[in-house]
PDB file with SEQRES, HELIX, SHEET and CRYST1 records, atoms N, CA, C and O in Angstrom:
SEQRES   1 A   68  UNK UNK UNK UNK UNK UNK UNK UNK UNK UNK UNK UNK UNK          
SEQRES   2 A   68  UNK UNK UNK UNK UNK UNK UNK UNK UNK UNK UNK UNK UNK          
SEQRES   3 A   68  UNK UNK UNK UNK UNK UNK UNK UNK UNK UNK UNK UNK UNK          
SEQRES   4 A   68  UNK UNK UNK UNK UNK UNK UNK UNK UNK UNK UNK UNK UNK          
SEQRES   5 A   68  UNK UNK UNK UNK UNK UNK UNK UNK UNK UNK UNK UNK UNK          
SEQRES   6 A   68  UNK UNK UNK                                                  
HELIX    1 AA1 UNK A   19  UNK A   21  5                                   3    
HELIX    2 AA2 UNK A   36  UNK A   50  1                                  15    
SHEET    1 AA1 2 UNK A   2  UNK A   3  0                                        
SHEET    2 AA1 2 UNK A  10  UNK A  12 -1                                        
CRYST1    1.000    1.000    1.000  90.00  90.00  90.00 P 1           1          
ATOM      1  N   UNK A   1     -36.306 -67.915  36.182  1.00  0.00           N  
ATOM      2  CA  UNK A   1     -36.122 -67.601  37.565  1.00  0.00           C  
ATOM      3  C   UNK A   1     -37.334 -66.807  38.021  1.00  0.00           C  
ATOM      4  O   UNK A   1     -37.767 -65.873  37.345  1.00  0.00           O  
ATOM      5  N   UNK A   2     -37.874 -67.182  39.163  1.00  0.00           N  
ATOM      6  CA  UNK A   2     -38.987 -66.466  39.768  1.00  0.00           C  
ATOM      7  C   UNK A   2     -38.511 -65.947  41.120  1.00  0.00           C  
ATOM      8  O   UNK A   2     -38.062 -66.716  41.970  1.00  0.00           O  
ATOM      9  N   UNK A   3     -38.614 -64.633  41.305  1.00  0.00           N  
ATOM     10  CA  UNK A   3     -38.148 -63.989  42.530  1.00  0.00           C  
ATOM     11  C   UNK A   3     -39.308 -63.272  43.190  1.00  0.00           C  
ATOM     12  O   UNK A   3     -40.099 -62.606  42.521  1.00  0.00           O  
ATOM     13  N   UNK A   4     -39.408 -63.406  44.493  1.00  0.00           N  
ATOM     14  CA  UNK A   4     -40.460 -62.728  45.242  1.00  0.00           C  
ATOM     15  C   UNK A   4     -40.132 -61.244  45.343  1.00  0.00           C  
ATOM     16  O   UNK A   4     -39.066 -60.858  45.821  1.00  0.00           O  
ATOM     17  N   UNK A   5     -41.068 -60.427  44.885  1.00  0.00           N  
ATOM     18  CA  UNK A   5     -40.873 -58.979  44.950  1.00  0.00           C  
ATOM     19  C   UNK A   5     -40.781 -58.544  46.402  1.00  0.00           C  
ATOM     20  O   UNK A   5     -41.472 -59.080  47.269  1.00  0.00           O  
ATOM     21  N   UNK A   6     -39.946 -57.596  46.650  1.00  0.00           N  
ATOM     22  CA  UNK A   6     -39.806 -57.065  47.997  1.00  0.00           C  
ATOM     23  C   UNK A   6     -38.705 -57.745  48.796  1.00  0.00           C  
ATOM     24  O   UNK A   6     -37.882 -57.072  49.417  1.00  0.00           O  
ATOM     25  N   UNK A   7     -38.683 -59.082  48.786  1.00  0.00           N  
ATOM     26  CA  UNK A   7     -37.679 -59.794  49.575  1.00  0.00           C  
ATOM     27  C   UNK A   7     -36.496 -60.250  48.733  1.00  0.00           C  
ATOM     28  O   UNK A   7     -35.389 -60.399  49.251  1.00  0.00           O  
ATOM     29  N   UNK A   8     -36.720 -60.476  47.428  1.00  0.00           N  
ATOM     30  CA  UNK A   8     -35.663 -60.976  46.571  1.00  0.00           C  
ATOM     31  C   UNK A   8     -35.406 -62.466  46.714  1.00  0.00           C  
ATOM     32  O   UNK A   8     -34.431 -62.982  46.167  1.00  0.00           O  
ATOM     33  N   UNK A   9     -36.271 -63.165  47.443  1.00  0.00           N  
ATOM     34  CA  UNK A   9     -36.118 -64.607  47.647  1.00  0.00           C  
ATOM     35  C   UNK A   9     -36.427 -65.329  46.339  1.00  0.00           C  
ATOM     36  O   UNK A   9     -37.459 -65.085  45.714  1.00  0.00           O  
ATOM     37  N   UNK A  10     -35.520 -66.225  45.932  1.00  0.00           N  
ATOM     38  CA  UNK A  10     -35.716 -67.004  44.718  1.00  0.00           C  
ATOM     39  C   UNK A  10     -36.704 -68.126  45.007  1.00  0.00           C  
ATOM     40  O   UNK A  10     -36.462 -68.976  45.864  1.00  0.00           O  
ATOM     41  N   UNK A  11     -37.825 -68.119  44.279  1.00  0.00           N  
ATOM     42  CA  UNK A  11     -38.861 -69.125  44.466  1.00  0.00           C  
ATOM     43  C   UNK A  11     -38.693 -70.294  43.512  1.00  0.00           C  
ATOM     44  O   UNK A  11     -39.048 -71.424  43.849  1.00  0.00           O  
ATOM     45  N   UNK A  12     -38.161 -70.042  42.334  1.00  0.00           N  
ATOM     46  CA  UNK A  12     -37.966 -71.104  41.346  1.00  0.00           C  
ATOM     47  C   UNK A  12     -36.798 -70.736  40.449  1.00  0.00           C  
ATOM     48  O   UNK A  12     -36.570 -69.563  40.154  1.00  0.00           O  
ATOM     49  N   UNK A  13     -36.061 -71.751  40.020  1.00  0.00           N  
ATOM     50  CA  UNK A  13     -34.893 -71.560  39.169  1.00  0.00           C  
ATOM     51  C   UNK A  13     -34.841 -72.754  38.222  1.00  0.00           C  
ATOM     52  O   UNK A  13     -34.609 -73.882  38.657  1.00  0.00           O  
ATOM     53  N   UNK A  14     -35.054 -72.515  36.940  1.00  0.00           N  
ATOM     54  CA  UNK A  14     -35.143 -73.597  35.968  1.00  0.00           C  
ATOM     55  C   UNK A  14     -34.014 -73.489  34.966  1.00  0.00           C  
ATOM     56  O   UNK A  14     -33.792 -72.423  34.391  1.00  0.00           O  
ATOM     57  N   UNK A  15     -33.296 -74.582  34.750  1.00  0.00           N  
ATOM     58  CA  UNK A  15     -32.209 -74.610  33.772  1.00  0.00           C  
ATOM     59  C   UNK A  15     -32.553 -75.536  32.633  1.00  0.00           C  
ATOM     60  O   UNK A  15     -33.711 -75.906  32.436  1.00  0.00           O  
ATOM     61  N   UNK A  16     -31.533 -75.906  31.887  1.00  0.00           N  
ATOM     62  CA  UNK A  16     -31.756 -76.803  30.763  1.00  0.00           C  
ATOM     63  C   UNK A  16     -32.082 -78.205  31.260  1.00  0.00           C  
ATOM     64  O   UNK A  16     -31.781 -78.558  32.400  1.00  0.00           O  
ATOM     65  N   UNK A  17     -32.702 -78.999  30.392  1.00  0.00           N  
ATOM     66  CA  UNK A  17     -33.057 -80.361  30.783  1.00  0.00           C  
ATOM     67  C   UNK A  17     -31.795 -81.163  31.052  1.00  0.00           C  
ATOM     68  O   UNK A  17     -30.797 -81.005  30.349  1.00  0.00           O  
ATOM     69  N   UNK A  18     -31.829 -82.000  32.039  1.00  0.00           N  
ATOM     70  CA  UNK A  18     -30.717 -82.879  32.424  1.00  0.00           C  
ATOM     71  C   UNK A  18     -29.438 -82.094  32.699  1.00  0.00           C  
ATOM     72  O   UNK A  18     -28.344 -82.522  32.330  1.00  0.00           O  
ATOM     73  N   UNK A  19     -29.588 -80.938  33.351  1.00  0.00           N  
ATOM     74  CA  UNK A  19     -28.441 -80.070  33.656  1.00  0.00           C  
ATOM     75  C   UNK A  19     -27.366 -80.815  34.436  1.00  0.00           C  
ATOM     76  O   UNK A  19     -26.178 -80.649  34.158  1.00  0.00           O  
ATOM     77  N   UNK A  20     -27.758 -81.622  35.396  1.00  0.00           N  
ATOM     78  CA  UNK A  20     -26.799 -82.324  36.252  1.00  0.00           C  
ATOM     79  C   UNK A  20     -26.307 -83.620  35.628  1.00  0.00           C  
ATOM     80  O   UNK A  20     -25.608 -84.387  36.290  1.00  0.00           O  
ATOM     81  N   UNK A  21     -26.648 -83.886  34.377  1.00  0.00           N  
ATOM     82  CA  UNK A  21     -26.300 -85.142  33.729  1.00  0.00           C  
ATOM     83  C   UNK A  21     -24.833 -85.303  33.371  1.00  0.00           C  
ATOM     84  O   UNK A  21     -24.444 -86.371  32.898  1.00  0.00           O  
ATOM     85  N   UNK A  22     -24.005 -84.292  33.574  1.00  0.00           N  
ATOM     86  CA  UNK A  22     -22.588 -84.421  33.307  1.00  0.00           C  
ATOM     87  C   UNK A  22     -22.171 -84.124  31.879  1.00  0.00           C  
ATOM     88  O   UNK A  22     -21.023 -84.376  31.514  1.00  0.00           O  
ATOM     89  N   UNK A  23     -23.066 -83.597  31.064  1.00  0.00           N  
ATOM     90  CA  UNK A  23     -22.709 -83.250  29.684  1.00  0.00           C  
ATOM     91  C   UNK A  23     -21.776 -82.041  29.694  1.00  0.00           C  
ATOM     92  O   UNK A  23     -21.916 -81.152  30.534  1.00  0.00           O  
ATOM     93  N   UNK A  24     -20.859 -82.011  28.792  1.00  0.00           N  
ATOM     94  CA  UNK A  24     -19.948 -80.871  28.694  1.00  0.00           C  
ATOM     95  C   UNK A  24     -20.725 -79.614  28.320  1.00  0.00           C  
ATOM     96  O   UNK A  24     -21.671 -79.669  27.534  1.00  0.00           O  
ATOM     97  N   UNK A  25     -20.326 -78.507  28.877  1.00  0.00           N  
ATOM     98  CA  UNK A  25     -20.919 -77.229  28.524  1.00  0.00           C  
ATOM     99  C   UNK A  25     -22.132 -76.844  29.341  1.00  0.00           C  
ATOM    100  O   UNK A  25     -22.781 -75.846  29.028  1.00  0.00           O  
ATOM    101  N   UNK A  26     -22.466 -77.604  30.386  1.00  0.00           N  
ATOM    102  CA  UNK A  26     -23.606 -77.242  31.226  1.00  0.00           C  
ATOM    103  C   UNK A  26     -23.224 -76.026  32.060  1.00  0.00           C  
ATOM    104  O   UNK A  26     -22.332 -76.098  32.905  1.00  0.00           O  
ATOM    105  N   UNK A  27     -23.900 -74.916  31.818  1.00  0.00           N  
ATOM    106  CA  UNK A  27     -23.629 -73.678  32.541  1.00  0.00           C  
ATOM    107  C   UNK A  27     -24.904 -73.179  33.196  1.00  0.00           C  
ATOM    108  O   UNK A  27     -25.983 -73.241  32.607  1.00  0.00           O  
ATOM    109  N   UNK A  28     -24.774 -72.692  34.401  1.00  0.00           N  
ATOM    110  CA  UNK A  28     -25.913 -72.108  35.106  1.00  0.00           C  
ATOM    111  C   UNK A  28     -25.775 -70.594  35.035  1.00  0.00           C  
ATOM    112  O   UNK A  28     -25.100 -69.981  35.861  1.00  0.00           O  
ATOM    113  N   UNK A  29     -26.419 -70.004  34.043  1.00  0.00           N  
ATOM    114  CA  UNK A  29     -26.287 -68.572  33.836  1.00  0.00           C  
ATOM    115  C   UNK A  29     -26.999 -67.752  34.906  1.00  0.00           C  
ATOM    116  O   UNK A  29     -26.795 -66.540  34.979  1.00  0.00           O  
ATOM    117  N   UNK A  30     -27.832 -68.383  35.740  1.00  0.00           N  
ATOM    118  CA  UNK A  30     -28.448 -67.644  36.840  1.00  0.00           C  
ATOM    119  C   UNK A  30     -27.443 -67.386  37.952  1.00  0.00           C  
ATOM    120  O   UNK A  30     -27.657 -66.510  38.790  1.00  0.00           O  
ATOM    121  N   UNK A  31     -26.342 -68.144  37.969  1.00  0.00           N  
ATOM    122  CA  UNK A  31     -25.307 -67.967  38.987  1.00  0.00           C  
ATOM    123  C   UNK A  31     -24.078 -67.221  38.462  1.00  0.00           C  
ATOM    124  O   UNK A  31     -23.252 -66.755  39.248  1.00  0.00           O  
ATOM    125  N   UNK A  32     -23.957 -67.108  37.152  1.00  0.00           N  
ATOM    126  CA  UNK A  32     -22.773 -66.479  36.549  1.00  0.00           C  
ATOM    127  C   UNK A  32     -22.874 -64.962  36.637  1.00  0.00           C  
ATOM    128  O   UNK A  32     -23.945 -64.386  36.448  1.00  0.00           O  
ATOM    129  N   UNK A  33     -21.736 -64.322  36.928  1.00  0.00           N  
ATOM    130  CA  UNK A  33     -21.708 -62.863  36.925  1.00  0.00           C  
ATOM    131  C   UNK A  33     -21.788 -62.378  35.490  1.00  0.00           C  
ATOM    132  O   UNK A  33     -21.140 -62.920  34.594  1.00  0.00           O  
ATOM    133  N   UNK A  34     -22.593 -61.346  35.289  1.00  0.00           N  
ATOM    134  CA  UNK A  34     -22.766 -60.802  33.950  1.00  0.00           C  
ATOM    135  C   UNK A  34     -22.684 -59.293  34.013  1.00  0.00           C  
ATOM    136  O   UNK A  34     -22.928 -58.679  35.052  1.00  0.00           O  
ATOM    137  N   UNK A  35     -22.340 -58.717  32.899  1.00  0.00           N  
ATOM    138  CA  UNK A  35     -22.291 -57.265  32.796  1.00  0.00           C  
ATOM    139  C   UNK A  35     -23.714 -56.711  32.768  1.00  0.00           C  
ATOM    140  O   UNK A  35     -24.571 -57.253  32.071  1.00  0.00           O  
ATOM    141  N   UNK A  36     -23.974 -55.644  33.512  1.00  0.00           N  
ATOM    142  CA  UNK A  36     -25.322 -55.043  33.466  1.00  0.00           C  
ATOM    143  C   UNK A  36     -25.713 -54.595  32.060  1.00  0.00           C  
ATOM    144  O   UNK A  36     -26.896 -54.537  31.725  1.00  0.00           O  
ATOM    145  N   UNK A  37     -24.711 -54.279  31.243  1.00  0.00           N  
ATOM    146  CA  UNK A  37     -25.006 -53.873  29.873  1.00  0.00           C  
ATOM    147  C   UNK A  37     -25.675 -54.973  29.065  1.00  0.00           C  
ATOM    148  O   UNK A  37     -26.442 -54.692  28.144  1.00  0.00           O  
ATOM    149  N   UNK A  38     -25.388 -56.216  29.403  1.00  0.00           N  
ATOM    150  CA  UNK A  38     -26.011 -57.331  28.695  1.00  0.00           C  
ATOM    151  C   UNK A  38     -27.522 -57.332  28.888  1.00  0.00           C  
ATOM    152  O   UNK A  38     -28.261 -57.785  28.013  1.00  0.00           O  
ATOM    153  N   UNK A  39     -27.976 -56.834  30.009  1.00  0.00           N  
ATOM    154  CA  UNK A  39     -29.401 -56.765  30.290  1.00  0.00           C  
ATOM    155  C   UNK A  39     -30.091 -55.766  29.367  1.00  0.00           C  
ATOM    156  O   UNK A  39     -31.248 -55.956  28.992  1.00  0.00           O  
ATOM    157  N   UNK A  40     -29.389 -54.719  29.009  1.00  0.00           N  
ATOM    158  CA  UNK A  40     -29.978 -53.650  28.202  1.00  0.00           C  
ATOM    159  C   UNK A  40     -29.947 -53.921  26.703  1.00  0.00           C  
ATOM    160  O   UNK A  40     -30.707 -53.306  25.954  1.00  0.00           O  
ATOM    161  N   UNK A  41     -29.084 -54.830  26.250  1.00  0.00           N  
ATOM    162  CA  UNK A  41     -28.904 -55.033  24.807  1.00  0.00           C  
ATOM    163  C   UNK A  41     -30.193 -55.298  24.048  1.00  0.00           C  
ATOM    164  O   UNK A  41     -30.405 -54.662  23.015  1.00  0.00           O  
ATOM    165  N   UNK A  42     -31.069 -56.197  24.490  1.00  0.00           N  
ATOM    166  CA  UNK A  42     -32.296 -56.431  23.711  1.00  0.00           C  
ATOM    167  C   UNK A  42     -33.147 -55.170  23.547  1.00  0.00           C  
ATOM    168  O   UNK A  42     -33.768 -54.968  22.503  1.00  0.00           O  
ATOM    169  N   UNK A  43     -33.174 -54.328  24.576  1.00  0.00           N  
ATOM    170  CA  UNK A  43     -33.969 -53.106  24.508  1.00  0.00           C  
ATOM    171  C   UNK A  43     -33.327 -52.074  23.590  1.00  0.00           C  
ATOM    172  O   UNK A  43     -34.022 -51.377  22.850  1.00  0.00           O  
ATOM    173  N   UNK A  44     -32.006 -51.977  23.637  1.00  0.00           N  
ATOM    174  CA  UNK A  44     -31.291 -51.040  22.768  1.00  0.00           C  
ATOM    175  C   UNK A  44     -31.433 -51.473  21.313  1.00  0.00           C  
ATOM    176  O   UNK A  44     -31.676 -50.638  20.442  1.00  0.00           O  
ATOM    177  N   UNK A  45     -31.284 -52.773  21.040  1.00  0.00           N  
ATOM    178  CA  UNK A  45     -31.444 -53.281  19.677  1.00  0.00           C  
ATOM    179  C   UNK A  45     -32.867 -53.049  19.177  1.00  0.00           C  
ATOM    180  O   UNK A  45     -33.056 -52.661  18.024  1.00  0.00           O  
ATOM    181  N   UNK A  46     -33.862 -53.277  20.016  1.00  0.00           N  
ATOM    182  CA  UNK A  46     -35.262 -53.069  19.621  1.00  0.00           C  
ATOM    183  C   UNK A  46     -35.518 -51.606  19.294  1.00  0.00           C  
ATOM    184  O   UNK A  46     -36.212 -51.298  18.325  1.00  0.00           O  
ATOM    185  N   UNK A  47     -34.965 -50.707  20.091  1.00  0.00           N  
ATOM    186  CA  UNK A  47     -35.134 -49.278  19.848  1.00  0.00           C  
ATOM    187  C   UNK A  47     -34.469 -48.879  18.526  1.00  0.00           C  
ATOM    188  O   UNK A  47     -35.029 -48.110  17.745  1.00  0.00           O  
ATOM    189  N   UNK A  48     -33.266 -49.414  18.289  1.00  0.00           N  
ATOM    190  CA  UNK A  48     -32.565 -49.115  17.033  1.00  0.00           C  
ATOM    191  C   UNK A  48     -33.338 -49.648  15.826  1.00  0.00           C  
ATOM    192  O   UNK A  48     -33.407 -48.986  14.791  1.00  0.00           O  
ATOM    193  N   UNK A  49     -33.918 -50.840  15.956  1.00  0.00           N  
ATOM    194  CA  UNK A  49     -34.745 -51.389  14.877  1.00  0.00           C  
ATOM    195  C   UNK A  49     -35.974 -50.516  14.642  1.00  0.00           C  
ATOM    196  O   UNK A  49     -36.319 -50.207  13.502  1.00  0.00           O  
ATOM    197  N   UNK A  50     -36.623 -50.125  15.722  1.00  0.00           N  
ATOM    198  CA  UNK A  50     -37.835 -49.311  15.636  1.00  0.00           C  
ATOM    199  C   UNK A  50     -37.564 -47.962  14.976  1.00  0.00           C  
ATOM    200  O   UNK A  50     -38.403 -47.447  14.236  1.00  0.00           O  
ATOM    201  N   UNK A  51     -36.399 -47.396  15.245  1.00  0.00           N  
ATOM    202  CA  UNK A  51     -36.053 -46.079  14.693  1.00  0.00           C  
ATOM    203  C   UNK A  51     -35.371 -46.167  13.332  1.00  0.00           C  
ATOM    204  O   UNK A  51     -35.037 -45.140  12.740  1.00  0.00           O  
ATOM    205  N   UNK A  52     -35.163 -47.375  12.832  1.00  0.00           N  
ATOM    206  CA  UNK A  52     -34.569 -47.544  11.519  1.00  0.00           C  
ATOM    207  C   UNK A  52     -33.058 -47.352  11.489  1.00  0.00           C  
ATOM    208  O   UNK A  52     -32.477 -47.199  10.414  1.00  0.00           O  
ATOM    209  N   UNK A  53     -32.420 -47.359  12.644  1.00  0.00           N  
ATOM    210  CA  UNK A  53     -30.972 -47.189  12.702  1.00  0.00           C  
ATOM    211  C   UNK A  53     -30.262 -48.451  12.221  1.00  0.00           C  
ATOM    212  O   UNK A  53     -29.209 -48.376  11.587  1.00  0.00           O  
ATOM    213  N   UNK A  54     -30.842 -49.608  12.526  1.00  0.00           N  
ATOM    214  CA  UNK A  54     -30.310 -50.890  12.049  1.00  0.00           C  
ATOM    215  C   UNK A  54     -31.448 -51.660  11.386  1.00  0.00           C  
ATOM    216  O   UNK A  54     -32.628 -51.374  11.591  1.00  0.00           O  
ATOM    217  N   UNK A  55     -31.048 -52.650  10.580  1.00  0.00           N  
ATOM    218  CA  UNK A  55     -32.021 -53.534   9.928  1.00  0.00           C  
ATOM    219  C   UNK A  55     -31.886 -54.925  10.531  1.00  0.00           C  
ATOM    220  O   UNK A  55     -30.838 -55.249  11.091  1.00  0.00           O  
ATOM    221  N   UNK A  56     -32.921 -55.756  10.429  1.00  0.00           N  
ATOM    222  CA  UNK A  56     -32.837 -57.125  10.960  1.00  0.00           C  
ATOM    223  C   UNK A  56     -31.690 -57.935  10.355  1.00  0.00           C  
ATOM    224  O   UNK A  56     -31.197 -58.871  10.983  1.00  0.00           O  
ATOM    225  N   UNK A  57     -31.269 -57.588   9.158  1.00  0.00           N  
ATOM    226  CA  UNK A  57     -30.189 -58.336   8.503  1.00  0.00           C  
ATOM    227  C   UNK A  57     -28.795 -57.852   8.912  1.00  0.00           C  
ATOM    228  O   UNK A  57     -27.799 -58.489   8.569  1.00  0.00           O  
ATOM    229  N   UNK A  58     -28.712 -56.737   9.639  1.00  0.00           N  
ATOM    230  CA  UNK A  58     -27.409 -56.218  10.065  1.00  0.00           C  
ATOM    231  C   UNK A  58     -26.771 -57.133  11.102  1.00  0.00           C  
ATOM    232  O   UNK A  58     -27.446 -57.670  11.981  1.00  0.00           O  
ATOM    233  N   UNK A  59     -25.450 -57.300  10.980  1.00  0.00           N  
ATOM    234  CA  UNK A  59     -24.687 -58.076  11.965  1.00  0.00           C  
ATOM    235  C   UNK A  59     -23.923 -57.082  12.832  1.00  0.00           C  
ATOM    236  O   UNK A  59     -23.137 -56.280  12.329  1.00  0.00           O  
ATOM    237  N   UNK A  60     -24.160 -57.144  14.131  1.00  0.00           N  
ATOM    238  CA  UNK A  60     -23.508 -56.237  15.058  1.00  0.00           C  
ATOM    239  C   UNK A  60     -22.524 -57.010  15.923  1.00  0.00           C  
ATOM    240  O   UNK A  60     -22.931 -57.906  16.663  1.00  0.00           O  
ATOM    241  N   UNK A  61     -21.228 -56.680  15.847  1.00  0.00           N  
ATOM    242  CA  UNK A  61     -20.257 -57.386  16.680  1.00  0.00           C  
ATOM    243  C   UNK A  61     -20.461 -57.026  18.157  1.00  0.00           C  
ATOM    244  O   UNK A  61     -20.681 -55.862  18.494  1.00  0.00           O  
ATOM    245  N   UNK A  62     -20.387 -58.016  19.013  1.00  0.00           N  
ATOM    246  CA  UNK A  62     -20.561 -57.800  20.455  1.00  0.00           C  
ATOM    247  C   UNK A  62     -19.184 -57.622  21.076  1.00  0.00           C  
ATOM    248  O   UNK A  62     -18.641 -58.524  21.713  1.00  0.00           O  
ATOM    249  N   UNK A  63     -18.629 -56.404  20.866  1.00  0.00           N  
ATOM    250  CA  UNK A  63     -17.286 -56.093  21.329  1.00  0.00           C  
ATOM    251  C   UNK A  63     -17.310 -54.855  22.215  1.00  0.00           C  
ATOM    252  O   UNK A  63     -18.175 -53.994  22.057  1.00  0.00           O  
ATOM    253  N   UNK A  64     -16.368 -54.761  23.144  1.00  0.00           N  
ATOM    254  CA  UNK A  64     -16.287 -53.533  23.941  1.00  0.00           C  
ATOM    255  C   UNK A  64     -16.025 -52.340  23.040  1.00  0.00           C  
ATOM    256  O   UNK A  64     -15.410 -52.479  21.984  1.00  0.00           O  
ATOM    257  N   UNK A  65     -16.485 -51.176  23.449  1.00  0.00           N  
ATOM    258  CA  UNK A  65     -16.282 -49.963  22.659  1.00  0.00           C  
ATOM    259  C   UNK A  65     -14.791 -49.729  22.458  1.00  0.00           C  
ATOM    260  O   UNK A  65     -14.007 -49.811  23.403  1.00  0.00           O  
ATOM    261  N   UNK A  66     -14.407 -49.437  21.224  1.00  0.00           N  
ATOM    262  CA  UNK A  66     -13.019 -49.177  20.905  1.00  0.00           C  
ATOM    263  C   UNK A  66     -12.234 -50.429  20.538  1.00  0.00           C  
ATOM    264  O   UNK A  66     -11.075 -50.325  20.136  1.00  0.00           O  
ATOM    265  N   UNK A  67     -12.826 -51.592  20.665  1.00  0.00           N  
ATOM    266  CA  UNK A  67     -12.110 -52.817  20.291  1.00  0.00           C  
ATOM    267  C   UNK A  67     -11.993 -52.915  18.784  1.00  0.00           C  
ATOM    268  O   UNK A  67     -12.885 -52.476  18.057  1.00  0.00           O  
ATOM    269  N   UNK A  68     -10.914 -53.479  18.320  1.00  0.00           N  
ATOM    270  CA  UNK A  68     -10.778 -53.643  16.878  1.00  0.00           C  
ATOM    271  C   UNK A  68     -10.509 -55.075  16.517  1.00  0.00           C  
ATOM    272  O   UNK A  68     -10.366 -55.398  15.338  1.00  0.00           O  
TER     273      UNK A  68                                                      
END                                                                             
């Protein structure tokens, strides 16, 4: 997605190849509502890796806090 700074106008929006082809599972994640926390995850994981809190081989469940 390319957005013009200042106005927020979407200049380009690219999805998977043959998105409109009718294949099952075609999702447009640029239109789907997402949690703002999802935006931060790559940065939080990178910081944890950099500080040695987690290792690349660690598996982290993507669950809400307190979920069991």
